C-alpha positions in Angstrom: 54.1 34.9 30.7 53.4 34.8 34.4 50.2 34.5 35.6 50.3 37.8 37.3 51.2 39.3 34.1 48.4 37.8 32.2 46.0 38.8 34.8 47.1 42.5 34.8 46.9 42.7 31.0 43.5 41.1 30.7 42.1 43.4 33.4 43.9 46.4 31.3 42.1 45.3 28.3 38.8 45.2 30.2 39.4 48.7 31.6 40.3 49.8 28.1 36.9 48.4 27.2 34.6 50.0 29.5 34.9 53.7 28.1 34.6 52.0 24.5 31.3 50.0 25.8 29.7 53.2 27.0 30.4 55.1 23.8 29.5 52.2 21.5 26.2 51.8 23.4 25.5 55.4 24.0 25.7 55.8 20.2 23.3 52.5 19.5 20.7 53.8 22.1 20.8 57.1 20.3 20.2 55.7 17.0 17.7 53.2 18.2 15.8 56.0 19.9 16.0 53.9 23.1 18.6 53.1 25.8 16.6 50.2 26.8 16.8 48.7 23.3 20.3 49.3 23.2 20.9 47.3 26.4 18.8 44.6 25.2 20.7 44.3 22.1 24.1 44.6 24.1 22.9 41.6 26.2 21.8 39.3 23.3 25.2 39.9 22.0 26.8 39.2 25.0 24.7 36.2 25.6 25.9 34.7 22.3 29.6 35.5 23.1 29.0 33.9 26.2 27.5 30.6 24.8 30.1 30.3 22.3 32.8 30.3 24.9 30.7 28.1 27.3 30.4 25.5 24.3 33.9 25.7 23.4 35.0 25.0 27.3 32.5 22.6 27.9 28.8 23.3 29.4 29.3 21.2 32.5 30.0 24.2 34.8 26.8 25.6 34.2 24.7 22.9 35.6 26.2 23.8 39.1 24.1 27.1 38.9 21.5 25.1 41.0 23.6 24.8 43.8 25.1 28.3 44.3 23.5 30.8 46.6 21.0 32.9 45.1 22.3 36.2 46.1 25.5 35.5 43.9 23.1 36.1 40.9 22.5 39.4 41.9 25.8 40.5 40.1 23.5 40.1 36.9 21.5 42.8 38.3 24.4 45.1 38.7 25.6 44.5 35.0 22.2 45.4 33.8 22.1 48.5 36.1 25.5 49.5 34.7 24.6 49.2 31.0 21.2 51.0 31.4 22.8 53.9 33.2 25.9 54.4 31.0 23.8 53.9 27.7 21.4 56.6 29.0 23.7 59.0 30.6 26.6 58.9 28.5 25.1 60.8 25.3 24.0 63.4 28.0 26.7 63.7 30.6 29.8 62.7 28.3 31.6 59.5 28.2 34.4 60.8 29.9 32.5 62.3 32.8 30.1 59.2 33.3 33.2 56.8 33.1 34.9 59.2 35.8 32.1 58.6 38.2 32.1 54.7 37.4 36.2 54.6 38.3 35.5 56.7 41.4 32.7 54.2 42.2 35.2 51.2 41.5 37.8 52.8 43.6 35.4 53.4 46.6 33.8 50.0 46.7 36.9 47.9 45.5 38.7 49.4 48.7 35.7 48.5 51.0 35.4 45.1 49.5 39.2 44.4 50.0 39.4 45.9 53.4 36.4 44.1 54.9 36.9 40.7 52.7 33.2 41.1 51.5 31.9 38.5 49.2 34.8 35.9 49.9 37.7 38.5 48.8 41.0 38.3 50.4 41.2 40.8 53.2 43.8 43.5 52.4 43.3 46.5 55.2 42.8 49.8 53.9 46.1 51.6 55.7 47.1 54.9 55.2 49.3 54.1 52.3 46.8 52.3 50.2 44.1 55.1 51.3 46.5 57.9 49.6 47.0 55.8 46.6 43.2 55.4 45.9 43.1 59.3 46.5 45.6 60.2 44.3 44.1 57.7 41.5 40.7 59.5 42.3 42.6 63.1 41.7 44.3 61.8 38.9 40.9 60.6 36.9 39.5 63.9 38.2 42.1 66.2 36.8 41.6 64.2 33.5 38.5 65.3 33.2 39.0 68.8 34.3 41.2 69.4 31.6 
């Protein structure tokens, strides 16, 4: 399998997992009576899984965390914001609606990150064709929620 195919399939699986995660954690939050408690449980499970993979791959890379710019660690706050917001909002707004706006936000921010090469990303200018493609994707996601 070519690396590009592997990357595409892996990210497709990750994309499939986002609404599943939203639905599962929304139900967990409802059953526990607290979206925050559900998020804590989710992070504990995620930490355990990540530690298992780190142990399998070797713990050496984690030692480099002391040398990275601190602003890179803010990604953890974004993960926490996503998990807390989707866990709280999905039971009230619907998983489909919540994920629709997540996807719309992803399309917008990904286009900006690529266009300006933010955070060390390769620059990929936002031309008319790419903007039209993103608009079509957004329209498609919108239509799936209107039916």
